[in-house]
C-alpha positions in Angstrom: 0.0 0.0 0.0 1.5 3.3 -1.1 0.9 6.2 1.4 -1.1 9.2 0.0 1.1 12.3 -0.6 0.4 15.8 0.7 2.6 18.9 0.8 0.6 21.2 3.1 -1.8 20.8 6.0 -4.7 22.1 3.9 -4.1 19.3 1.3 -3.6 16.7 4.0 -5.9 13.9 5.2 -5.4 12.9 8.8 -6.7 9.6 10.1 -7.1 9.5 13.9 -7.0 6.1 15.8 -8.6 6.4 19.2 -10.4 4.5 21.9 -13.2 7.1 22.0 -12.1 9.4 24.8 -9.9 11.8 22.9 -11.0 11.4 19.4 -14.0 13.7 19.0 -12.4 16.7 20.7 -9.1 16.2 18.8 -10.8 15.6 15.5 -12.9 18.8 15.7 -9.8 20.8 16.6 -7.7 19.4 13.7 -10.6 19.9 11.3 -10.0 23.6 11.6 -6.7 23.2 9.7 -6.5 19.8 7.9 -8.2 19.4 4.5 -9.9 16.2 5.7 -10.2 14.5 9.1 -11.2 10.9 9.5 -11.9 9.5 13.0 -11.8 5.8 13.9 -12.6 4.6 17.4 -12.2 1.0 18.5 -15.5 -0.9 18.3 -14.7 -4.4 17.0 -15.3 -7.1 19.6 -17.2 -10.3 19.7 -20.5 -8.6 20.6 -20.3 -4.9 19.6 -23.0 -2.5 20.6 -24.5 0.3 18.5 -23.2 3.0 20.9 -19.6 2.1 20.0 -20.0 3.3 16.4 -21.7 6.5 17.3 -18.6 8.1 18.8 -17.7 11.2 16.7 -20.8 11.1 14.5 -22.0 14.6 13.8 -18.9 16.3 15.0 -17.9 19.5 13.1 -15.8 18.7 10.0 -15.2 15.1 11.0 -15.9 11.9 9.1 -16.4 8.8 11.2 -15.1 5.5 9.8 -15.7 2.0 11.2 -12.9 0.5 9.0 -9.5 1.7 10.0 -7.4 -0.3 7.6 -9.8 0.5 4.7 -9.2 4.2 5.5 -5.4 4.1 5.8 -5.0 4.3 2.0 -6.9 7.6 2.0 -4.7 9.2 4.6 -1.2 10.7 4.5 -1.0 11.4 8.3 -2.0 8.9 10.9 -2.5 10.0 14.5 -2.5 7.7 17.6 -3.8 9.1 20.8 -3.3 6.4 23.4 -1.3 3.3 24.6 -1.0 -0.3 23.5 -0.4 0.2 19.8 3.3 0.7 19.4 3.6 -2.3 17.1 1.1 -1.0 14.7 2.7 2.4 14.7 6.1 0.8 13.9 4.6 -1.2 11.1 2.9 1.8 9.5 6.2 3.8 9.7 8.1 1.0 8.1 5.6 1.1 5.2 6.2 4.8 4.7 3.3 6.4 6.5 3.7 9.6 8.5 2.7 8.7 12.1 2.1 10.9 15.0 2.4 8.6 18.1 4.8 7.9 21.0 5.6 4.3 19.8 7.7 2.0 21.9 8.4 4.6 24.6 4.9 3.7 26.0 6.6 0.9 27.9 7.8 3.5 30.4 4.2 4.1 31.5 2.8 0.6 31.1 5.6 -1.1 33.2 5.7 0.6 36.6 8.8 -1.3 37.8 10.7 -0.6 34.6 10.0 3.1 35.2 11.3 3.0 38.8 14.5 1.2 37.6 14.9 3.8 34.9 14.7 6.5 37.6 17.4 4.8 39.5 19.6 4.3 36.5 19.4 8.0 35.7 20.1 9.1 39.3 16.7 10.7 39.7 14.8 11.1 43.0 12.1 8.6 43.6 9.8 7.6 46.4 10.6 4.5 48.4 8.9 1.6 46.4 8.4 -2.1 46.7 7.4 -4.5 43.9 4.8 -7.0 45.0 3.5 -9.9 42.9 0.1 -11.4 43.7 -2.9 -10.3 45.9 -1.9 -12.7 48.7 1.5 -11.0 49.0 0.0 -7.5 48.6 -2.5 -8.0 51.4 0.1 -9.4 53.7 2.4 -6.5 52.9 -0.3 -3.9 53.6 -1.9 -5.6 56.6 0.0 -3.5 59.2 0.8 -0.4 57.0 -0.8 3.0 56.7 -0.7 5.6 53.9 0.7 4.0 50.9 0.0 4.4 47.1 -0.7 1.2 45.2 -0.1 1.2 41.5 -1.0 -1.5 38.9 1.2 -2.2 35.9 -0.2 -2.6 32.3 -3.9 -3.0 33.0 -5.3 0.5 33.3 -8.9 -0.8 33.2 -8.7 -2.1 36.8 -7.3 1.2 38.1 -4.0 2.9 37.9 -3.3 4.2 41.4 -5.2 4.2 44.6 -4.3 5.6 48.0 -4.2 2.9 50.8 -5.0 4.5 54.1 -5.2 1.5 56.4 -6.4 -2.1 56.5 -9.6 -1.1 58.3 -10.5 1.5 55.7 -9.4 -0.2 52.5 -9.9 -4.0 53.1 -13.1 -3.9 50.9 -11.2 -2.0 48.1 -8.6 -4.8 48.1 -11.3 -7.5 47.9 -12.9 -5.8 44.9 -9.5 -5.5 43.2 -8.9 -9.3 43.7 -12.3 -10.0 42.2 -11.5 -7.7 39.2 -8.2 -9.5 38.6 -9.8 -13.0 38.7 -7.5 -15.8 37.9 -4.6 -13.3 37.3 -4.8 -12.1 40.9 -1.8 -14.2 42.1 0.3 -13.1 39.0 -0.4 -9.4 38.9 2.5 -7.0 39.6 1.9 -4.1 42.0 4.1 -1.2 43.0 3.7 0.1 46.5 5.0 3.6 47.0 5.6 5.6 50.1 3.9 9.0 50.1 5.9 12.2 49.3 4.7 14.4 52.1 4.1 18.1 52.0 4.9 18.4 48.3 3.1 20.1 45.4 2.5 18.3 42.2 3.2 19.9 38.8 3.5 18.5 35.3 4.9 19.3 31.9 2.2 18.9 29.2 3.6 19.1 25.7 4.9 17.2 22.8 8.1 15.8 21.3 9.6 15.0 18.0 12.4 12.4 18.3 13.4 13.7 21.7 13.3 17.4 20.9 11.0 19.8 22.6 9.5 23.1 21.5 10.9 26.4 22.9 7.4 27.2 24.3 6.2 25.1 27.1 2.9 24.4 28.9 2.9 23.3 32.5 0.7 23.4 35.6 -0.9 21.8 38.5 -3.9 19.5 39.0 -6.3 18.6 41.7 -6.7 15.0 40.7 -9.1 14.6 37.8 -11.3 17.6 38.9 -9.6 20.9 38.1 -6.4 22.1 36.4 -4.6 25.4 36.0 -1.7 25.7 33.4 0.5 28.4 32.1 2.4 28.9 28.8 6.0 30.0 29.1 9.4 29.8 27.4 10.8 26.3 27.9 13.9 27.8 29.6 11.7 29.2 32.4 10.2 25.8 33.3 10.9 24.7 36.9 14.3 23.0 36.8 12.7 19.8 38.2 10.4 19.5 35.1 13.3 20.3 32.8 15.4 17.6 34.4 12.7 15.0 33.9 12.4 16.0 30.2 16.2 15.9 29.7 16.2 12.2 30.7 13.1 11.4 28.8 14.6 12.9 25.6 17.1 10.0 25.3 14.2 7.5 25.6 12.1 9.4 23.0 14.9 9.6 20.6 15.6 5.9 20.9 12.0 5.1 19.9 11.4 7.9 17.4 8.6 9.2 19.5 6.5 11.9 17.8 3.5 12.8 19.9 1.9 14.4 23.0 3.0 13.3 26.5 3.0 14.6 30.1 4.9 14.2 33.3 3.9 14.3 37.0 6.6 15.7 39.3 6.1 16.3 43.1 8.3 19.1 44.4 9.0 19.1 48.2 9.9 22.0 50.4 13.6 21.4 49.8 13.1 21.8 46.1 13.6 18.1 45.3 11.6 16.9 42.3 10.2 13.4 42.5 9.2 12.2 39.0 6.2 10.0 40.1 4.6 9.1 36.8 5.1 9.5 33.0 2.1 9.8 30.7 3.4 8.5 27.4 0.1 9.3 25.6 -2.3 12.2 25.4 -2.9 13.4 29.0 -6.5 13.5 30.3 -6.7 16.1 31.7 -5.3 18.6 30.5 -5.6 17.9 26.8 -8.9 19.9 26.8 -7.0 23.1 27.6 -4.0 22.3 25.5 -6.2 22.0 22.4 -7.5 25.6 23.0 -4.4 27.4 24.2 -2.4 26.6 21.0 -4.0 27.6 17.7 -1.8 25.6 15.3 -2.3 22.0 16.2 -2.8 21.0 12.6 0.7 22.2 11.7 2.2 20.7 14.9 0.8 17.2 14.0 1.3 17.4 10.2 5.0 18.4 10.4 5.7 16.5 13.6 4.6 13.2 12.0 7.2 14.0 9.3 10.0 14.5 11.8 9.9 18.3 11.9 9.4 20.1 15.2 7.0 23.1 14.8 6.7 25.7 17.6 3.2 26.1 19.1 1.4 29.4 18.7 -0.4 30.3 22.0 -3.4 32.6 22.1 -3.0 33.5 25.8 -0.9 32.6 28.8 -3.2 30.6 31.1 -6.0 28.1 31.0 -8.2 26.6 33.7 -10.3 23.4 33.6 -13.1 22.2 35.7 -15.2 19.0 35.4 -18.9 18.3 34.7 -20.6 15.3 36.4 -23.9 13.5 36.4 -24.9 10.1 37.7 -27.4 9.9 34.8 -24.5 9.9 32.2 -23.2 6.5 33.4 -25.6 4.2 31.7 -27.7 6.3 29.3 -27.2 8.8 26.4 -26.8 12.1 28.1 -27.9 15.3 26.4 -26.4 18.7 27.0 -27.3 22.3 26.3 -24.2 24.2 25.4 -24.4 27.8 24.2 -23.0 28.3 20.7 -20.3 30.7 22.1 -19.1 28.0 24.5 -19.1 25.0 22.2 -15.4 24.9 21.4 -14.5 25.3 25.1 -16.6 22.4 26.4 -14.8 19.1 25.8 -17.0 16.0 25.9 -15.3 12.5 25.5 -17.2 9.7 23.7 -19.6 12.3 22.2 -21.9 12.4 19.3 -23.9 15.3 17.9 -27.5 14.7 16.9 -29.7 17.4 15.4 -27.4 20.0 16.9 -27.5 18.5 20.4 -24.3 17.2 22.0 -24.8 13.8 23.6 -22.3 12.1 26.0 -22.4 8.4 25.2 -22.3 5.9 28.1 -19.0 4.3 27.4 -17.0 5.2 30.6 -17.9 2.3 32.9 -19.2 3.6 36.2 -17.4 7.0 35.9 -19.9 9.8 36.1 -17.6 12.3 34.3 -19.5 14.1 31.5 -16.7 16.3 30.3 -14.6 19.3 31.1 -14.8 23.1 30.6 -12.0 25.3 29.5 -11.3 28.9 30.5 -8.5 31.1 29.1 -6.9 34.3 30.3 -3.8 36.5 30.7 -3.7 35.7 34.5 -4.7 32.5 36.4 -7.6 34.5 38.0 -9.0 35.5 34.6 -8.8 31.9 33.3 -10.6 30.7 36.5 -13.3 33.3 36.1 -13.9 32.5 32.5 -14.0 28.7 33.3 -16.4 29.2 36.2 -18.8 31.4 34.3 -18.8 29.1 31.3 -19.4 26.0 33.4 -22.5 27.5 35.0 -24.0 28.1 31.5 -23.9 24.4 30.6 -27.2 22.6 31.2 -27.9 18.9 31.8 -30.1 16.6 33.9 -28.7 16.6 37.5 -25.5 18.2 36.1 -22.9 19.4 38.6 -19.6 21.2 38.0 -16.4 21.5 40.1 -15.4 25.1 39.5 -15.4 25.8 43.3 -12.3 23.6 43.5 -10.4 26.0 41.3 -10.0 28.2 44.4 -7.9 25.5 46.0 -5.8 25.4 42.8 -5.2 29.1 43.1 -4.1 28.6 46.7 -1.6 26.0 45.6 -0.2 28.5 43.1 0.3 31.0 46.0 2.0 28.3 48.1 4.3 27.4 45.2 5.4 31.0 44.8 6.5 30.9 48.5 8.7 27.9 47.6 10.3 29.8 44.7 8.2 28.2 42.0 7.0 31.1 39.8 3.8 30.3 38.0 
């Protein structure tokens, strides 16, 4: 199969391969620059459901396809958004396709113990950790412990990290985990980390082309899964702890010809020591919602990046804020939203379809009641928070709640960071 040729973004056809979560929001954003955008989300299984082929239908400027390989011949740029497909990316590259994806570097995220050994080999600070194999050993290890973080390798579907407080409080959680693992329960690898006390968590959220990074950087802080505040700055002004993590990752990314979006999570303590706790070798969720809006040239970034050329981002402002939308009703039924036209681009709904002008969040997130996230942009953190809060309150849905009040805590963390010499 000979890859289609294109010399400019406007002439290019991009094929996005996604599990459903990122695809609609990314496809709509790229449709503003690419000549044609085709979205494929995984749906094939022994007993597929109609809802699985509705993802992305009706999105602005987006064509939904159910046949990835049938659409490959129509594309000149192929974008991967998530983990577990390094082999397919490598195969497509070998056949001459321009691929935007992180490739084999994804092992650093999937294999928790590999990552911790990598930290040690590169003389980077890390929390005290133990590798435990099997639920019997894990329960025995935790029986008399308090305040640990338990991480699961490879299988994100059963949970990535949970905070173990004590046996009394978390015994039922461990029992549920054992049931979820089934016959694999005595073979599963767990990493048990000590907490890094009295530290603030920051992260770099950007992209790489073969281990090179743009001169403009996006970084910020998160209150886990609920709110996010980020700033855009020159790369040289990133906190040195974030730069150090990227410097070591660069070697890994160059080795695997990684071309894509990634993120880091680094906890910085009062002494200024940065603990690189987790790599995200895929599109980070959050804050991809804000990243898509703060840079206006994602089409050029992806088009040229897939061809090995690093393009600088073009920010439209300095800060963005995110808050979350939730409803119990979205868990197991199609969930309709009323979004004012002026807010449409700034309300990011995963697994969505658009029917007769109405945005519908499809029930494909298990028991997670997250509906989506709202973006606010501004020249100060306060302005971004204000815009995000006002926008979130304009979104309507059945029993819909939003988390903008938590942004006050994020602003307080920024003030605390400044006292520690971290300028945001």
